[in-house]
Biopython code that builds the backbone (N, CA, C, O; Angstrom):
import numpy as np
from Bio.PDB.StructureBuilder import StructureBuilder

atoms = [
    (1, "MET", "N", (-35.757, -16.679, -15.215)),
    (1, "MET", "CA", (-36.584, -17.856, -15.410)),
    (1, "MET", "C", (-36.997, -17.930, -16.880)),
    (1, "MET", "O", (-37.432, -16.944, -17.473)),
    (2, "ASN", "N", (-36.852, -19.098, -17.435)),
    (2, "ASN", "CA", (-37.165, -19.336, -18.844)),
    (2, "ASN", "C", (-38.655, -19.653, -18.997)),
    (2, "ASN", "O", (-39.194, -20.498, -18.282)),
    (3, "ASP", "N", (-39.317, -18.964, -19.941)),
    (3, "ASP", "CA", (-40.758, -19.164, -20.151)),
    (3, "ASP", "C", (-41.095, -20.588, -20.580)),
    (3, "ASP", "O", (-42.129, -21.121, -20.178)),
    (4, "GLU", "N", (-40.235, -21.216, -21.395)),
    (4, "GLU", "CA", (-40.498, -22.589, -21.834)),
    (4, "GLU", "C", (-40.434, -23.563, -20.655)),
    (4, "GLU", "O", (-41.214, -24.513, -20.583)),
    (5, "VAL", "N", (-39.506, -23.322, -19.740)),
    (5, "VAL", "CA", (-39.404, -24.161, -18.546)),
    (5, "VAL", "C", (-40.639, -23.951, -17.673)),
    (5, "VAL", "O", (-41.195, -24.911, -17.139)),
    (6, "SER", "N", (-41.062, -22.712, -17.531)),
    (6, "SER", "CA", (-42.273, -22.423, -16.761)),
    (6, "SER", "C", (-43.482, -23.124, -17.359)),
    (6, "SER", "O", (-44.312, -23.662, -16.626)),
    (7, "GLN", "N", (-43.590, -23.124, -18.679)),
    (7, "GLN", "CA", (-44.709, -23.788, -19.354)),
    (7, "GLN", "C", (-44.652, -25.303, -19.145)),
    (7, "GLN", "O", (-45.678, -25.933, -18.892)),
    (8, "TYR", "N", (-43.469, -25.879, -19.250)),
    (8, "TYR", "CA", (-43.280, -27.314, -19.011)),
    (8, "TYR", "C", (-43.823, -27.676, -17.628)),
    (8, "TYR", "O", (-44.567, -28.645, -17.474)),
    (9, "ILE", "N", (-43.443, -26.890, -16.634)),
    (9, "ILE", "CA", (-43.869, -27.161, -15.262)),
    (9, "ILE", "C", (-45.378, -26.994, -15.122)),
    (9, "ILE", "O", (-46.034, -27.811, -14.476)),
    (10, "SER", "N", (-45.926, -25.956, -15.713)),
    (10, "SER", "CA", (-47.364, -25.696, -15.564)),
    (10, "SER", "C", (-48.227, -26.744, -16.267)),
    (10, "SER", "O", (-49.417, -26.859, -15.973)),
    (11, "ASP", "N", (-47.651, -27.497, -17.181)),
    (11, "ASP", "CA", (-48.390, -28.537, -17.899)),
    (11, "ASP", "C", (-48.409, -29.878, -17.158)),
    (11, "ASP", "O", (-48.864, -30.882, -17.707)),
    (12, "THR", "N", (-47.922, -29.899, -15.930)),
    (12, "THR", "CA", (-47.870, -31.140, -15.155)),
    (12, "THR", "C", (-48.976, -31.154, -14.101)),
    (12, "THR", "O", (-49.665, -30.155, -13.894)),
    (13, "ALA", "N", (-49.133, -32.291, -13.443)),
    (13, "ALA", "CA", (-50.128, -32.432, -12.373)),
    (13, "ALA", "C", (-49.769, -31.491, -11.217)),
    (13, "ALA", "O", (-48.597, -31.161, -11.036)),
    (14, "PRO", "N", (-50.751, -31.063, -10.444)),
    (14, "PRO", "CA", (-50.475, -30.124, -9.346)),
    (14, "PRO", "C", (-49.369, -30.574, -8.394)),
    (14, "PRO", "O", (-48.535, -29.760, -7.998)),
    (15, "TRP", "N", (-49.346, -31.850, -8.021)),
    (15, "TRP", "CA", (-48.295, -32.302, -7.101)),
    (15, "TRP", "C", (-46.930, -32.240, -7.776)),
    (15, "TRP", "O", (-45.929, -31.953, -7.119)),
    (16, "GLN", "N", (-46.876, -32.508, -9.087)),
    (16, "GLN", "CA", (-45.615, -32.438, -9.823)),
    (16, "GLN", "C", (-45.158, -30.991, -9.964)),
    (16, "GLN", "O", (-43.963, -30.707, -9.887)),
    (17, "GLN", "N", (-46.102, -30.073, -10.169)),
    (17, "GLN", "CA", (-45.757, -28.654, -10.236)),
    (17, "GLN", "C", (-45.069, -28.215, -8.952)),
    (17, "GLN", "O", (-44.060, -27.511, -8.987)),
    (18, "ALA", "N", (-45.621, -28.636, -7.817)),
    (18, "ALA", "CA", (-45.040, -28.254, -6.525)),
    (18, "ALA", "C", (-43.611, -28.780, -6.382)),
    (18, "ALA", "O", (-42.721, -28.055, -5.940)),
    (19, "VAL", "N", (-43.397, -30.035, -6.755)),
    (19, "VAL", "CA", (-42.054, -30.624, -6.673)),
    (19, "VAL", "C", (-41.105, -29.910, -7.629)),
    (19, "VAL", "O", (-39.987, -29.564, -7.247)),
    (20, "CYS", "N", (-41.538, -29.687, -8.865)),
    (20, "CYS", "CA", (-40.694, -29.008, -9.859)),
    (20, "CYS", "C", (-40.314, -27.612, -9.404)),
    (20, "CYS", "O", (-39.166, -27.197, -9.565)),
    (21, "GLU", "N", (-41.263, -26.885, -8.839)),
    (21, "GLU", "CA", (-40.976, -25.521, -8.376)),
    (21, "GLU", "C", (-39.996, -25.530, -7.210)),
    (21, "GLU", "O", (-39.132, -24.658, -7.120)),
    (22, "LYS", "N", (-40.124, -26.515, -6.312)),
    (22, "LYS", "CA", (-39.161, -26.629, -5.203)),
    (22, "LYS", "C", (-37.772, -26.948, -5.745)),
    (22, "LYS", "O", (-36.782, -26.363, -5.307)),
    (23, "LEU", "N", (-37.698, -27.877, -6.699)),
    (23, "LEU", "CA", (-36.405, -28.222, -7.295)),
    (23, "LEU", "C", (-35.816, -27.019, -8.028)),
    (23, "LEU", "O", (-34.629, -26.724, -7.887)),
    (24, "ARG", "N", (-36.634, -26.332, -8.802)),
    (24, "ARG", "CA", (-36.177, -25.173, -9.567)),
    (24, "ARG", "C", (-35.614, -24.103, -8.631)),
    (24, "ARG", "O", (-34.530, -23.573, -8.873)),
    (25, "ALA", "N", (-36.341, -23.790, -7.577)),
    (25, "ALA", "CA", (-35.871, -22.794, -6.611)),
    (25, "ALA", "C", (-34.579, -23.247, -5.946)),
    (25, "ALA", "O", (-33.661, -22.449, -5.757)),
    (26, "MET", "N", (-34.504, -24.541, -5.588)),
    (26, "MET", "CA", (-33.297, -25.075, -4.962)),
    (26, "MET", "C", (-32.105, -24.963, -5.893)),
    (26, "MET", "O", (-31.007, -24.619, -5.456)),
    (27, "ILE", "N", (-32.309, -25.250, -7.171)),
    (27, "ILE", "CA", (-31.223, -25.172, -8.150)),
    (27, "ILE", "C", (-30.703, -23.736, -8.241)),
    (27, "ILE", "O", (-29.495, -23.505, -8.184)),
    (28, "HIS", "N", (-31.612, -22.780, -8.383)),
    (28, "HIS", "CA", (-31.196, -21.380, -8.514)),
    (28, "HIS", "C", (-30.544, -20.852, -7.240)),
    (28, "HIS", "O", (-29.625, -20.035, -7.308)),
    (29, "GLU", "N", (-31.004, -21.305, -6.093)),
    (29, "GLU", "CA", (-30.411, -20.890, -4.823)),
    (29, "GLU", "C", (-29.015, -21.499, -4.641)),
    (29, "GLU", "O", (-28.107, -20.847, -4.126)),
    (30, "THR", "N", (-28.860, -22.737, -5.064)),
    (30, "THR", "CA", (-27.599, -23.457, -4.871)),
    (30, "THR", "C", (-26.524, -23.017, -5.853)),
    (30, "THR", "O", (-25.345, -22.955, -5.504)),
    (31, "VAL", "N", (-26.930, -22.710, -7.082)),
    (31, "VAL", "CA", (-25.965, -22.352, -8.135)),
    (31, "VAL", "C", (-26.353, -20.984, -8.707)),
    (31, "VAL", "O", (-27.035, -20.909, -9.729)),
    (32, "PRO", "N", (-25.922, -19.912, -8.053)),
    (32, "PRO", "CA", (-26.264, -18.573, -8.544)),
    (32, "PRO", "C", (-25.813, -18.377, -9.996)),
    (32, "PRO", "O", (-24.720, -18.787, -10.386)),
    (33, "GLY", "N", (-26.673, -17.747, -10.769)),
    (33, "GLY", "CA", (-26.344, -17.470, -12.161)),
    (33, "GLY", "C", (-26.562, -18.636, -13.107)),
    (33, "GLY", "O", (-26.227, -18.543, -14.288)),
    (34, "ILE", "N", (-27.116, -19.732, -12.610)),
    (34, "ILE", "CA", (-27.344, -20.884, -13.486)),
    (34, "ILE", "C", (-28.368, -20.511, -14.559)),
    (34, "ILE", "O", (-29.308, -19.759, -14.300)),
    (35, "GLU", "N", (-28.178, -21.035, -15.738)),
    (35, "GLU", "CA", (-29.060, -20.757, -16.871)),
    (35, "GLU", "C", (-29.993, -21.945, -17.054)),
    (35, "GLU", "O", (-29.578, -23.098, -16.930)),
    (36, "GLU", "N", (-31.260, -21.656, -17.351)),
    (36, "GLU", "CA", (-32.198, -22.734, -17.606)),
    (36, "GLU", "C", (-32.745, -22.611, -19.017)),
    (36, "GLU", "O", (-32.965, -21.513, -19.528)),
    (37, "GLN", "N", (-32.962, -23.782, -19.639)),
    (37, "GLN", "CA", (-33.540, -23.823, -20.975)),
    (37, "GLN", "C", (-34.182, -25.181, -21.199)),
    (37, "GLN", "O", (-33.832, -26.170, -20.557)),
    (38, "LEU", "N", (-35.125, -25.204, -22.121)),
    (38, "LEU", "CA", (-35.767, -26.459, -22.474)),
    (38, "LEU", "C", (-34.930, -27.118, -23.564)),
    (38, "LEU", "O", (-34.761, -26.557, -24.646)),
    (39, "GLN", "N", (-34.409, -28.305, -23.278)),
    (39, "GLN", "CA", (-33.638, -29.085, -24.248)),
    (39, "GLN", "C", (-34.192, -30.496, -24.234)),
    (39, "GLN", "O", (-34.492, -31.045, -23.173)),
    (40, "TYR", "N", (-34.327, -31.078, -25.407)),
    (40, "TYR", "CA", (-34.851, -32.442, -25.517)),
    (40, "TYR", "C", (-36.202, -32.569, -24.810)),
    (40, "TYR", "O", (-36.553, -33.642, -24.321)),
    (41, "GLY", "N", (-36.958, -31.467, -24.758)),
    (41, "GLY", "CA", (-38.283, -31.475, -24.166)),
    (41, "GLY", "C", (-38.323, -31.422, -22.652)),
    (41, "GLY", "O", (-39.389, -31.587, -22.060)),
    (42, "LYS", "N", (-37.159, -31.190, -21.998)),
    (42, "LYS", "CA", (-37.089, -31.168, -20.538)),
    (42, "LYS", "C", (-36.288, -29.955, -20.065)),
    (42, "LYS", "O", (-35.408, -29.479, -20.782)),
    (43, "PRO", "N", (-36.587, -29.453, -18.865)),
    (43, "PRO", "CA", (-35.801, -28.349, -18.315)),
    (43, "PRO", "C", (-34.374, -28.792, -17.985)),
    (43, "PRO", "O", (-34.154, -29.711, -17.196)),
    (44, "HIS", "N", (-33.428, -28.118, -18.605)),
    (44, "HIS", "CA", (-32.010, -28.344, -18.346)),
    (44, "HIS", "C", (-31.440, -27.091, -17.687)),
    (44, "HIS", "O", (-31.856, -25.972, -17.986)),
    (45, "PHE", "N", (-30.494, -27.296, -16.797)),
    (45, "PHE", "CA", (-29.864, -26.202, -16.077)),
    (45, "PHE", "C", (-28.371, -26.258, -16.362)),
    (45, "PHE", "O", (-27.723, -27.284, -16.157)),
    (46, "LEU", "N", (-27.829, -25.126, -16.842)),
    (46, "LEU", "CA", (-26.436, -25.074, -17.272)),
    (46, "LEU", "C", (-25.653, -24.030, -16.495)),
    (46, "LEU", "O", (-26.149, -22.937, -16.219)),
    (47, "LYS", "N", (-24.427, -24.380, -16.147)),
    (47, "LYS", "CA", (-23.500, -23.455, -15.511)),
    (47, "LYS", "C", (-22.317, -23.295, -16.450)),
    (47, "LYS", "O", (-21.659, -24.272, -16.808)),
    (48, "ASN", "N", (-22.054, -22.067, -16.842)),
    (48, "ASN", "CA", (-20.949, -21.771, -17.768)),
    (48, "ASN", "C", (-21.031, -22.621, -19.033)),
    (48, "ASN", "O", (-20.010, -23.042, -19.576)),
    (49, "GLY", "N", (-22.262, -22.871, -19.496)),
    (49, "GLY", "CA", (-22.481, -23.634, -20.724)),
    (49, "GLY", "C", (-22.409, -25.140, -20.562)),
    (49, "GLY", "O", (-22.560, -25.870, -21.541)),
    (50, "HIS", "N", (-22.182, -25.621, -19.351)),
    (50, "HIS", "CA", (-22.080, -27.061, -19.083)),
    (50, "HIS", "C", (-23.330, -27.549, -18.371)),
    (50, "HIS", "O", (-23.849, -26.874, -17.482)),
    (51, "HIS", "N", (-23.815, -28.726, -18.763)),
    (51, "HIS", "CA", (-25.003, -29.301, -18.117)),
    (51, "HIS", "C", (-24.725, -29.574, -16.643)),
    (51, "HIS", "O", (-23.726, -30.195, -16.280)),
    (52, "ALA", "N", (-25.639, -29.091, -15.808)),
    (52, "ALA", "CA", (-25.521, -29.298, -14.370)),
    (52, "ALA", "C", (-26.639, -30.190, -13.845)),
    (52, "ALA", "O", (-26.401, -31.060, -13.008)),
    (53, "ALA", "N", (-27.882, -29.970, -14.346)),
    (53, "ALA", "CA", (-29.018, -30.723, -13.828)),
    (53, "ALA", "C", (-30.161, -30.742, -14.839)),
    (53, "ALA", "O", (-30.216, -29.926, -15.759)),
    (54, "VAL", "N", (-31.069, -31.695, -14.643)),
    (54, "VAL", "CA", (-32.269, -31.828, -15.471)),
    (54, "VAL", "C", (-33.427, -32.193, -14.551)),
    (54, "VAL", "O", (-33.272, -32.959, -13.600)),
    (55, "ILE", "N", (-34.585, -31.628, -14.855)),
    (55, "ILE", "CA", (-35.826, -32.043, -14.210)),
    (55, "ILE", "C", (-36.671, -32.719, -15.288)),
    (55, "ILE", "O", (-36.860, -32.163, -16.370)),
    (56, "ALA", "N", (-37.170, -33.899, -14.999)),
    (56, "ALA", "CA", (-38.008, -34.627, -15.962)),
    (56, "ALA", "C", (-39.245, -35.162, -15.246)),
    (56, "ALA", "O", (-39.148, -35.749, -14.169)),
    (57, "VAL", "N", (-40.396, -34.953, -15.855)),
    (57, "VAL", "CA", (-41.654, -35.410, -15.271)),
    (57, "VAL", "C", (-42.152, -36.634, -16.037)),
    (57, "VAL", "O", (-42.221, -36.628, -17.266)),
    (58, "ALA", "N", (-42.494, -37.666, -15.299)),
    (58, "ALA", "CA", (-43.118, -38.865, -15.859)),
    (58, "ALA", "C", (-44.482, -39.003, -15.186)),
    (58, "ALA", "O", (-44.814, -38.229, -14.288)),
    (59, "ARG", "N", (-45.249, -39.961, -15.607)),
    (59, "ARG", "CA", (-46.615, -40.132, -15.104)),
    (59, "ARG", "C", (-46.676, -40.194, -13.584)),
    (59, "ARG", "O", (-47.545, -39.570, -12.974)),
    (60, "ASP", "N", (-45.765, -40.938, -12.966)),
    (60, "ASP", "CA", (-45.863, -41.173, -11.529)),
    (60, "ASP", "C", (-44.696, -40.631, -10.711)),
    (60, "ASP", "O", (-44.554, -40.969, -9.536)),
    (61, "LYS", "N", (-43.852, -39.785, -11.325)),
    (61, "LYS", "CA", (-42.697, -39.265, -10.586)),
    (61, "LYS", "C", (-42.152, -38.001, -11.239)),
    (61, "LYS", "O", (-42.481, -37.653, -12.373)),
    (62, "VAL", "N", (-41.314, -37.340, -10.473)),
    (62, "VAL", "CA", (-40.479, -36.249, -10.982)),
    (62, "VAL", "C", (-39.051, -36.699, -10.729)),
    (62, "VAL", "O", (-38.699, -37.086, -9.614)),
    (63, "SER", "N", (-38.233, -36.645, -11.768)),
    (63, "SER", "CA", (-36.832, -37.035, -11.627)),
    (63, "SER", "C", (-35.947, -35.805, -11.663)),
    (63, "SER", "O", (-36.174, -34.878, -12.440)),
    (64, "PHE", "N", (-34.941, -35.812, -10.812)),
    (64, "PHE", "CA", (-33.947, -34.748, -10.743)),
    (64, "PHE", "C", (-32.595, -35.400, -10.968)),
    (64, "PHE", "O", (-32.155, -36.221, -10.163)),
    (65, "MET", "N", (-31.935, -35.038, -12.059)),
    (65, "MET", "CA", (-30.665, -35.653, -12.408)),
    (65, "MET", "C", (-29.553, -34.616, -12.382)),
    (65, "MET", "O", (-29.726, -33.490, -12.848)),
    (66, "VAL", "N", (-28.407, -35.009, -11.831)),
    (66, "VAL", "CA", (-27.217, -34.166, -11.851)),
    (66, "VAL", "C", (-26.147, -34.830, -12.697)),
    (66, "VAL", "O", (-26.074, -36.055, -12.792)),
    (67, "PHE", "N", (-25.327, -34.004, -13.302)),
    (67, "PHE", "CA", (-24.203, -34.465, -14.128)),
    (67, "PHE", "C", (-22.913, -34.340, -13.318)),
    (67, "PHE", "O", (-22.917, -33.796, -12.213)),
    (68, "ASN", "N", (-21.817, -34.843, -13.870)),
    (68, "ASN", "CA", (-20.495, -34.725, -13.246)),
    (68, "ASN", "C", (-20.483, -35.326, -11.842)),
    (68, "ASN", "O", (-19.848, -34.791, -10.934)),
    (69, "ALA", "N", (-21.185, -36.434, -11.674)),
    (69, "ALA", "CA", (-21.404, -36.996, -10.341)),
    (69, "ALA", "C", (-20.638, -38.286, -10.084)),
    (69, "ALA", "O", (-21.048, -39.090, -9.248)),
    (70, "MET", "N", (-19.543, -38.492, -10.785)),
    (70, "MET", "CA", (-18.766, -39.724, -10.617)),
    (70, "MET", "C", (-18.336, -39.924, -9.161)),
    (70, "MET", "O", (-18.277, -41.056, -8.682)),
    (71, "ASP", "N", (-18.036, -38.824, -8.455)),
    (71, "ASP", "CA", (-17.558, -38.929, -7.073)),
    (71, "ASP", "C", (-18.681, -38.931, -6.038)),
    (71, "ASP", "O", (-18.422, -38.973, -4.835)),
    (72, "ILE", "N", (-19.915, -38.885, -6.502)),
    (72, "ILE", "CA", (-21.060, -38.882, -5.589)),
    (72, "ILE", "C", (-21.573, -40.321, -5.454)),
    (72, "ILE", "O", (-21.945, -40.938, -6.453)),
    (73, "PRO", "N", (-21.598, -40.852, -4.243)),
    (73, "PRO", "CA", (-22.093, -42.223, -4.083)),
    (73, "PRO", "C", (-23.610, -42.288, -4.207)),
    (73, "PRO", "O", (-24.318, -41.366, -3.804)),
    (74, "ALA", "N", (-24.090, -43.377, -4.762)),
    (74, "ALA", "CA", (-25.537, -43.628, -4.780)),
    (74, "ALA", "C", (-25.972, -43.898, -3.346)),
    (74, "ALA", "O", (-25.265, -44.562, -2.588)),
    (75, "VAL", "N", (-27.140, -43.378, -2.982)),
    (75, "VAL", "CA", (-27.670, -43.568, -1.639)),
    (75, "VAL", "C", (-29.103, -44.074, -1.784)),
    (75, "VAL", "O", (-29.973, -43.367, -2.293)),
    (76, "LYS", "N", (-29.335, -45.294, -1.334)),
    (76, "LYS", "CA", (-30.664, -45.895, -1.468)),
    (76, "LYS", "C", (-31.724, -44.984, -0.857)),
    (76, "LYS", "O", (-31.586, -44.503, 0.267)),
    (77, "GLY", "N", (-32.779, -44.764, -1.625)),
    (77, "GLY", "CA", (-33.867, -43.917, -1.174)),
    (77, "GLY", "C", (-33.660, -42.438, -1.435)),
    (77, "GLY", "O", (-34.578, -41.641, -1.243)),
    (78, "LEU", "N", (-32.457, -42.057, -1.874)),
    (78, "LEU", "CA", (-32.182, -40.650, -2.157)),
    (78, "LEU", "C", (-31.793, -40.444, -3.611)),
    (78, "LEU", "O", (-32.442, -39.692, -4.339)),
    (79, "ILE", "N", (-30.717, -41.125, -4.032)),
    (79, "ILE", "CA", (-30.190, -40.874, -5.375)),
    (79, "ILE", "C", (-29.554, -42.151, -5.918)),
    (79, "ILE", "O", (-28.856, -42.866, -5.199)),
    (80, "ARG", "N", (-29.805, -42.423, -7.192)),
    (80, "ARG", "CA", (-29.290, -43.648, -7.811)),
    (80, "ARG", "C", (-28.347, -43.283, -8.956)),
    (80, "ARG", "O", (-28.402, -42.183, -9.505)),
    (81, "ALA", "N", (-27.486, -44.230, -9.297)),
    (81, "ALA", "CA", (-26.542, -44.028, -10.395)),
    (81, "ALA", "C", (-27.224, -44.259, -11.731)),
    (81, "ALA", "O", (-28.133, -45.080, -11.847)),
    (82, "MET", "N", (-26.775, -43.527, -12.730)),
    (82, "MET", "CA", (-27.243, -43.698, -14.105)),
    (82, "MET", "C", (-26.031, -43.802, -15.006)),
    (82, "MET", "O", (-24.951, -43.307, -14.682)),
    (83, "GLY", "N", (-26.222, -44.451, -16.138)),
    (83, "GLY", "CA", (-25.114, -44.578, -17.082)),
    (83, "GLY", "C", (-23.941, -45.279, -16.433)),
    (83, "GLY", "O", (-24.093, -46.339, -15.826)),
    (84, "LYS", "N", (-22.785, -44.687, -16.562)),
    (84, "LYS", "CA", (-21.565, -45.251, -15.978)),
    (84, "LYS", "C", (-21.257, -44.635, -14.625)),
    (84, "LYS", "O", (-20.131, -44.723, -14.137)),
    (85, "GLY", "N", (-22.271, -44.003, -14.015)),
    (85, "GLY", "CA", (-22.093, -43.404, -12.708)),
    (85, "GLY", "C", (-21.767, -41.927, -12.758)),
    (85, "GLY", "O", (-21.664, -41.278, -11.716)),
    (86, "ASP", "N", (-21.601, -41.383, -13.959)),
    (86, "ASP", "CA", (-21.282, -39.960, -14.072)),
    (86, "ASP", "C", (-22.518, -39.090, -13.892)),
    (86, "ASP", "O", (-22.411, -37.869, -13.771)),
    (87, "ARG", "N", (-23.684, -39.713, -13.875)),
    (87, "ARG", "CA", (-24.947, -39.023, -13.605)),
    (87, "ARG", "C", (-25.630, -39.733, -12.441)),
    (87, "ARG", "O", (-25.558, -40.954, -12.303)),
    (88, "LYS", "N", (-26.291, -38.939, -11.614)),
    (88, "LYS", "CA", (-27.070, -39.502, -10.508)),
    (88, "LYS", "C", (-28.473, -38.912, -10.591)),
    (88, "LYS", "O", (-28.655, -37.776, -11.030)),
    (89, "CYS", "N", (-29.459, -39.693, -10.166)),
    (89, "CYS", "CA", (-30.853, -39.290, -10.331)),
    (89, "CYS", "C", (-31.653, -39.584, -9.070)),
    (89, "CYS", "O", (-31.548, -40.662, -8.485)),
    (90, "ALA", "N", (-32.455, -38.602, -8.663)),
    (90, "ALA", "CA", (-33.403, -38.778, -7.567)),
    (90, "ALA", "C", (-34.802, -38.814, -8.164)),
    (90, "ALA", "O", (-35.151, -37.967, -8.987)),
    (91, "ASP", "N", (-35.598, -39.781, -7.755)),
    (91, "ASP", "CA", (-36.979, -39.900, -8.218)),
    (91, "ASP", "C", (-37.904, -39.566, -7.055)),
    (91, "ASP", "O", (-37.773, -40.116, -5.962)),
    (92, "ILE", "N", (-38.842, -38.656, -7.307)),
    (92, "ILE", "CA", (-39.761, -38.203, -6.267)),
    (92, "ILE", "C", (-41.176, -38.527, -6.717)),
    (92, "ILE", "O", (-41.631, -38.052, -7.757)),
    (93, "GLY", "N", (-41.863, -39.333, -5.931)),
    (93, "GLY", "CA", (-43.236, -39.722, -6.242)),
    (93, "GLY", "C", (-44.248, -38.870, -5.496)),
    (93, "GLY", "O", (-43.895, -38.113, -4.592)),
    (94, "GLU", "N", (-45.498, -39.001, -5.881)),
    (94, "GLU", "CA", (-46.569, -38.236, -5.245)),
    (94, "GLU", "C", (-46.637, -38.574, -3.757)),
    (94, "GLU", "O", (-46.637, -39.743, -3.370)),
    (95, "GLY", "N", (-46.696, -37.543, -2.942)),
    (95, "GLY", "CA", (-46.776, -37.729, -1.504)),
    (95, "GLY", "C", (-45.453, -38.005, -0.824)),
    (95, "GLY", "O", (-45.389, -38.063, 0.404)),
    (96, "GLN", "N", (-44.404, -38.174, -1.592)),
    (96, "GLN", "CA", (-43.079, -38.452, -1.039)),
    (96, "GLN", "C", (-42.376, -37.138, -0.742)),
    (96, "GLN", "O", (-42.341, -36.249, -1.593)),
    (97, "GLU", "N", (-41.823, -37.006, 0.444)),
    (97, "GLU", "CA", (-41.082, -35.798, 0.792)),
    (97, "GLU", "C", (-39.616, -36.006, 0.415)),
    (97, "GLU", "O", (-38.961, -36.927, 0.902)),
    (98, "ALA", "N", (-39.124, -35.150, -0.445)),
    (98, "ALA", "CA", (-37.736, -35.248, -0.886)),
    (98, "ALA", "C", (-36.826, -34.508, 0.087)),
    (98, "ALA", "O", (-37.246, -33.563, 0.755)),
    (99, "ASP", "N", (-35.590, -34.947, 0.154)),
    (99, "ASP", "CA", (-34.585, -34.280, 0.987)),
    (99, "ASP", "C", (-33.891, -33.225, 0.115)),
    (99, "ASP", "O", (-32.810, -33.462, -0.425)),
    (100, "TYR", "N", (-34.531, -32.058, -0.010)),
    (100, "TYR", "CA", (-34.015, -31.009, -0.880)),
    (100, "TYR", "C", (-32.666, -30.485, -0.401)),
    (100, "TYR", "O", (-31.846, -30.061, -1.215)),
    (101, "LYS", "N", (-32.429, -30.508, 0.897)),
    (101, "LYS", "CA", (-31.137, -30.059, 1.431)),
    (101, "LYS", "C", (-30.021, -30.990, 0.947)),
    (101, "LYS", "O", (-28.967, -30.527, 0.510)),
    (102, "ALA", "N", (-30.255, -32.291, 1.026)),
    (102, "ALA", "CA", (-29.254, -33.253, 0.560)),
    (102, "ALA", "C", (-29.042, -33.131, -0.948)),
    (102, "ALA", "O", (-27.912, -33.227, -1.427)),
    (103, "LEU", "N", (-30.129, -32.919, -1.700)),
    (103, "LEU", "CA", (-30.002, -32.755, -3.153)),
    (103, "LEU", "C", (-29.229, -31.481, -3.480)),
    (103, "LEU", "O", (-28.443, -31.461, -4.427)),
    (104, "ALA", "N", (-29.444, -30.422, -2.709)),
    (104, "ALA", "CA", (-28.697, -29.179, -2.913)),
    (104, "ALA", "C", (-27.211, -29.389, -2.645)),
    (104, "ALA", "O", (-26.369, -28.869, -3.377)),
    (105, "GLU", "N", (-26.888, -30.140, -1.612)),
    (105, "GLU", "CA", (-25.482, -30.423, -1.305)),
    (105, "GLU", "C", (-24.828, -31.214, -2.434)),
    (105, "GLU", "O", (-23.677, -30.958, -2.788)),
    (106, "ILE", "N", (-25.554, -32.165, -2.995)),
    (106, "ILE", "CA", (-25.039, -32.945, -4.129)),
    (106, "ILE", "C", (-24.836, -32.031, -5.331)),
    (106, "ILE", "O", (-23.792, -32.086, -5.980)),
    (107, "LEU", "N", (-25.824, -31.192, -5.633)),
    (107, "LEU", "CA", (-25.721, -30.279, -6.762)),
    (107, "LEU", "C", (-24.540, -29.326, -6.594)),
    (107, "LEU", "O", (-23.818, -29.047, -7.552)),
    (108, "GLU", "N", (-24.350, -28.838, -5.392)),
    (108, "GLU", "CA", (-23.225, -27.933, -5.137)),
    (108, "GLU", "C", (-21.893, -28.629, -5.429)),
    (108, "GLU", "O", (-21.008, -28.045, -6.054)),
    (109, "LYS", "N", (-21.756, -29.861, -4.982)),
    (109, "LYS", "CA", (-20.520, -30.626, -5.208)),
    (109, "LYS", "C", (-20.291, -30.901, -6.700)),
    (109, "LYS", "O", (-19.156, -30.851, -7.176)),
    (110, "THR", "N", (-21.365, -31.190, -7.429)),
    (110, "THR", "CA", (-21.200, -31.564, -8.844)),
    (110, "THR", "C", (-21.011, -30.353, -9.755)),
    (110, "THR", "O", (-20.589, -30.504, -10.902)),
    (111, "THR", "N", (-21.316, -29.164, -9.263)),
    (111, "THR", "CA", (-21.183, -27.970, -10.125)),
    (111, "THR", "C", (-19.994, -27.096, -9.761)),
    (111, "THR", "O", (-19.703, -26.140, -10.478)),
    (112, "ILE", "N", (-19.315, -27.386, -8.695)),
    (112, "ILE", "CA", (-18.234, -26.521, -8.233)),
    (112, "ILE", "C", (-17.133, -26.345, -9.282)),
    (112, "ILE", "O", (-16.543, -25.269, -9.380)),
    (113, "ALA", "N", (-16.854, -27.375, -10.053)),
    (113, "ALA", "CA", (-15.766, -27.305, -11.043)),
    (113, "ALA", "C", (-16.217, -26.789, -12.414)),
    (113, "ALA", "O", (-15.394, -26.635, -13.317)),
    (114, "LEU", "N", (-17.509, -26.522, -12.575)),
    (114, "LEU", "CA", (-18.007, -26.074, -13.889)),
    (114, "LEU", "C", (-17.722, -24.603, -14.114)),
    (114, "LEU", "O", (-18.070, -24.061, -15.163)),
]
sb = StructureBuilder()
sb.init_structure("model")
sb.init_model(0)
sb.init_chain("A")
sb.init_seg("    ")
for serial, (resi, resn, name, xyz) in enumerate(atoms, 1):
    if name == "N":
        sb.init_residue(resn, " ", resi, " ")
    sb.init_atom(name, np.array(xyz, "f"), 0.0, 1.0, " ", f" {name:<3s}", serial, name[0])
structure = sb.get_structure()
């Protein structure tokens, strides 16, 4: 666990900390050996030096973005397309229960080739 990532998480609202910690644990469980570091002011997760995921906190949400997701369909209420579709993002608001199992399955699919 990277200290800068831990500090980023601890500087958020309590509900955001809980979501970030669940996402962080899910990422490490889903992709063994994944490396985490703070890049561009946000926690980035890399597999074999390639970007796999990002956690970003905004005032009213926590966003979880995966890379290499061209083959992953957007699913309303779960994950939306970003850019040209090569990135997908899930937004989790306060009090909203995220489908961490589904997000783990998406992350597994997007990191298998890295």
